[in-house]
One Martini backbone bead per residue (centre of mass of N, CA, C, O) as a GRO file, in nm:
protein
  169
    1UNK     BB    1   1.272   0.020   1.118
    2UNK     BB    2   1.358   0.330   1.038
    3UNK     BB    3   1.288   0.637   0.931
    4UNK     BB    4   1.508   0.667   0.716
    5UNK     BB    5   1.447   0.401   0.571
    6UNK     BB    6   1.154   0.469   0.493
    7UNK     BB    7   1.213   0.722   0.329
    8UNK     BB    8   1.395   0.574   0.122
    9UNK     BB    9   1.182   0.379   0.018
   10UNK     BB   10   0.987   0.593  -0.090
   11UNK     BB   11   1.185   0.715  -0.294
   12UNK     BB   12   1.234   0.463  -0.455
   13UNK     BB   13   0.939   0.411  -0.538
   14UNK     BB   14   0.891   0.669  -0.692
   15UNK     BB   15   1.110   0.623  -0.909
   16UNK     BB   16   1.030   0.331  -0.997
   17UNK     BB   17   0.733   0.387  -1.084
   18UNK     BB   18   0.797   0.594  -1.302
   19UNK     BB   19   0.973   0.409  -1.473
   20UNK     BB   20   0.780   0.174  -1.526
   21UNK     BB   21   0.560   0.346  -1.663
   22UNK     BB   22   0.737   0.502  -1.874
   23UNK     BB   23   0.837   0.212  -2.024
   24UNK     BB   24   0.557   0.113  -2.079
   25UNK     BB   25   0.372  -0.042  -2.283
   26UNK     BB   26   0.070  -0.122  -2.391
   27UNK     BB   27   0.131  -0.430  -2.395
   28UNK     BB   28   0.246  -0.446  -2.111
   29UNK     BB   29  -0.019  -0.343  -1.962
   30UNK     BB   30  -0.203  -0.592  -2.091
   31UNK     BB   31  -0.051  -0.794  -1.952
   32UNK     BB   32  -0.028  -1.045  -1.757
   33UNK     BB   33   0.030  -1.124  -1.454
   34UNK     BB   34   0.188  -1.280  -1.181
   35UNK     BB   35  -0.041  -1.444  -0.972
   36UNK     BB   36  -0.282  -1.288  -1.106
   37UNK     BB   37  -0.592  -1.133  -1.243
   38UNK     BB   38  -0.416  -0.910  -1.349
   39UNK     BB   39  -0.287  -0.667  -1.501
   40UNK     BB   40  -0.035  -0.460  -1.500
   41UNK     BB   41  -0.211  -0.203  -1.476
   42UNK     BB   42  -0.375  -0.301  -1.233
   43UNK     BB   43  -0.135  -0.357  -1.046
   44UNK     BB   44  -0.029  -0.075  -1.036
   45UNK     BB   45  -0.275   0.041  -0.902
   46UNK     BB   46  -0.255  -0.147  -0.649
   47UNK     BB   47   0.012  -0.022  -0.551
   48UNK     BB   48  -0.104   0.251  -0.491
   49UNK     BB   49  -0.334   0.162  -0.306
   50UNK     BB   50  -0.152   0.075  -0.071
   51UNK     BB   51  -0.072   0.376  -0.002
   52UNK     BB   52  -0.363   0.475   0.040
   53UNK     BB   53  -0.415   0.298   0.284
   54UNK     BB   54  -0.198   0.408   0.467
   55UNK     BB   55  -0.303   0.698   0.473
   56UNK     BB   56  -0.588   0.619   0.590
   57UNK     BB   57  -0.485   0.460   0.850
   58UNK     BB   58  -0.328   0.653   1.036
   59UNK     BB   59  -0.549   0.779   1.215
   60UNK     BB   60  -0.652   0.500   1.324
   61UNK     BB   61  -0.384   0.405   1.456
   62UNK     BB   62  -0.362   0.641   1.653
   63UNK     BB   63  -0.629   0.605   1.804
   64UNK     BB   64  -0.616   0.301   1.878
   65UNK     BB   65  -0.337   0.319   2.010
   66UNK     BB   66  -0.433   0.507   2.250
   67UNK     BB   67  -0.669   0.317   2.349
   68UNK     BB   68  -0.607  -0.003   2.330
   69UNK     BB   69  -0.885  -0.123   2.147
   70UNK     BB   70  -0.837  -0.330   1.860
   71UNK     BB   71  -0.918  -0.635   1.866
   72UNK     BB   72  -1.219  -0.623   1.779
   73UNK     BB   73  -1.181  -0.475   1.520
   74UNK     BB   74  -1.003  -0.687   1.381
   75UNK     BB   75  -1.216  -0.918   1.400
   76UNK     BB   76  -1.429  -0.779   1.229
   77UNK     BB   77  -1.252  -0.756   0.973
   78UNK     BB   78  -1.199  -1.056   0.943
   79UNK     BB   79  -1.503  -1.129   0.900
   80UNK     BB   80  -1.483  -0.923   0.627
   81UNK     BB   81  -1.292  -1.050   0.407
   82UNK     BB   82  -1.459  -1.111   0.157
   83UNK     BB   83  -1.553  -0.830   0.078
   84UNK     BB   84  -1.272  -0.713   0.068
   85UNK     BB   85  -1.157  -0.886  -0.169
   86UNK     BB   86  -1.361  -0.788  -0.376
   87UNK     BB   87  -1.301  -0.486  -0.354
   88UNK     BB   88  -1.001  -0.506  -0.413
   89UNK     BB   89  -1.027  -0.630  -0.696
   90UNK     BB   90  -1.235  -0.439  -0.834
   91UNK     BB   91  -1.087  -0.171  -0.772
   92UNK     BB   92  -0.825  -0.243  -0.932
   93UNK     BB   93  -0.952  -0.309  -1.196
   94UNK     BB   94  -1.091  -0.037  -1.240
   95UNK     BB   95  -0.850   0.155  -1.189
   96UNK     BB   96  -0.680   0.023  -1.426
   97UNK     BB   97  -0.888   0.113  -1.647
   98UNK     BB   98  -0.932   0.439  -1.566
   99UNK     BB   99  -0.647   0.507  -1.487
  100UNK     BB  100  -0.396   0.670  -1.595
  101UNK     BB  101  -0.067   0.620  -1.576
  102UNK     BB  102   0.012   0.919  -1.518
  103UNK     BB  103  -0.185   0.939  -1.274
  104UNK     BB  104  -0.049   0.724  -1.104
  105UNK     BB  105   0.216   0.872  -1.063
  106UNK     BB  106   0.096   1.125  -0.929
  107UNK     BB  107  -0.041   0.976  -0.694
  108UNK     BB  108   0.208   0.843  -0.576
  109UNK     BB  109   0.366   1.097  -0.525
  110UNK     BB  110   0.160   1.240  -0.334
  111UNK     BB  111   0.138   1.011  -0.124
  112UNK     BB  112   0.440   0.979  -0.045
  113UNK     BB  113   0.477   1.275   0.041
  114UNK     BB  114   0.264   1.278   0.261
  115UNK     BB  115   0.392   1.056   0.427
  116UNK     BB  116   0.666   1.197   0.472
  117UNK     BB  117   0.554   1.440   0.623
  118UNK     BB  118   0.428   1.279   0.849
  119UNK     BB  119   0.676   1.126   0.945
  120UNK     BB  120   0.845   1.388   1.023
  121UNK     BB  121   0.619   1.444   1.270
  122UNK     BB  122   0.691   1.211   1.425
  123UNK     BB  123   0.726   1.052   1.708
  124UNK     BB  124   0.843   0.805   1.899
  125UNK     BB  125   0.570   0.762   2.029
  126UNK     BB  126   0.388   0.741   1.777
  127UNK     BB  127   0.553   0.508   1.633
  128UNK     BB  128   0.470   0.303   1.887
  129UNK     BB  129   0.204   0.263   1.823
  130UNK     BB  130  -0.066   0.013   1.869
  131UNK     BB  131  -0.231  -0.227   1.647
  132UNK     BB  132  -0.464  -0.424   1.543
  133UNK     BB  133  -0.488  -0.670   1.274
  134UNK     BB  134  -0.619  -0.806   0.973
  135UNK     BB  135  -0.464  -1.099   0.870
  136UNK     BB  136  -0.677  -1.185   0.635
  137UNK     BB  137  -0.612  -0.942   0.430
  138UNK     BB  138  -0.287  -0.969   0.471
  139UNK     BB  139   0.039  -1.099   0.474
  140UNK     BB  140   0.165  -0.814   0.608
  141UNK     BB  141  -0.015  -0.851   0.839
  142UNK     BB  142  -0.006  -0.819   1.178
  143UNK     BB  143  -0.151  -0.847   1.470
  144UNK     BB  144   0.070  -0.627   1.543
  145UNK     BB  145   0.111  -0.269   1.480
  146UNK     BB  146   0.285  -0.006   1.420
  147UNK     BB  147   0.320   0.284   1.279
  148UNK     BB  148   0.593   0.214   1.152
  149UNK     BB  149   0.493  -0.046   1.016
  150UNK     BB  150   0.283   0.091   0.830
  151UNK     BB  151   0.481   0.245   0.660
  152UNK     BB  152   0.629  -0.016   0.562
  153UNK     BB  153   0.403  -0.181   0.427
  154UNK     BB  154   0.386  -0.031   0.152
  155UNK     BB  155   0.658  -0.165   0.053
  156UNK     BB  156   0.596  -0.461   0.083
  157UNK     BB  157   0.363  -0.454  -0.111
  158UNK     BB  158   0.513  -0.339  -0.357
  159UNK     BB  159   0.741  -0.559  -0.378
  160UNK     BB  160   0.560  -0.797  -0.417
  161UNK     BB  161   0.415  -0.690  -0.686
  162UNK     BB  162   0.666  -0.634  -0.856
  163UNK     BB  163   0.722  -0.950  -0.895
  164UNK     BB  164   0.442  -0.976  -1.080
  165UNK     BB  165   0.546  -0.839  -1.301
  166UNK     BB  166   0.560  -0.841  -1.690
  167UNK     BB  167   0.773  -0.648  -1.736
  168UNK     BB  168   1.047  -0.499  -1.862
  169UNK     BB  169   1.307  -0.499  -1.600
   0.00000   0.00000   0.00000
């Protein structure tokens, strides 16, 4: 996937997320999602959280990509998968309870725009940096991912969870 396609994905997600949240009723937000233990509201927060993770990962992917020694780090993270899954679940549960939907939209917009600005400054060389990832953490993490793959990951994660929403779409 090239830079232009990733930028277009992020623009699509920004508009889609605002529309989803904007037309969701209170009862829509309280409804259980499909295939998760979260409500739609909690799952929407988790979808924002996915992009927050991408934004947080970027400096680490650049550093470890330059060092070329991320295999042990990924193995350590894989070993810590159980605590990660608990934190991931509880964090999204709590975030979905506490963060108002309008704030989720604002946070998604800010995060996506920050990622788009960063992406526009990436060189072809920096987009090609590679890091090992903890594949036990997420089905969309691959054993090795480039910086460009990590930008795209956010949308893979978003689209996966979009299909689990039980909003009137």
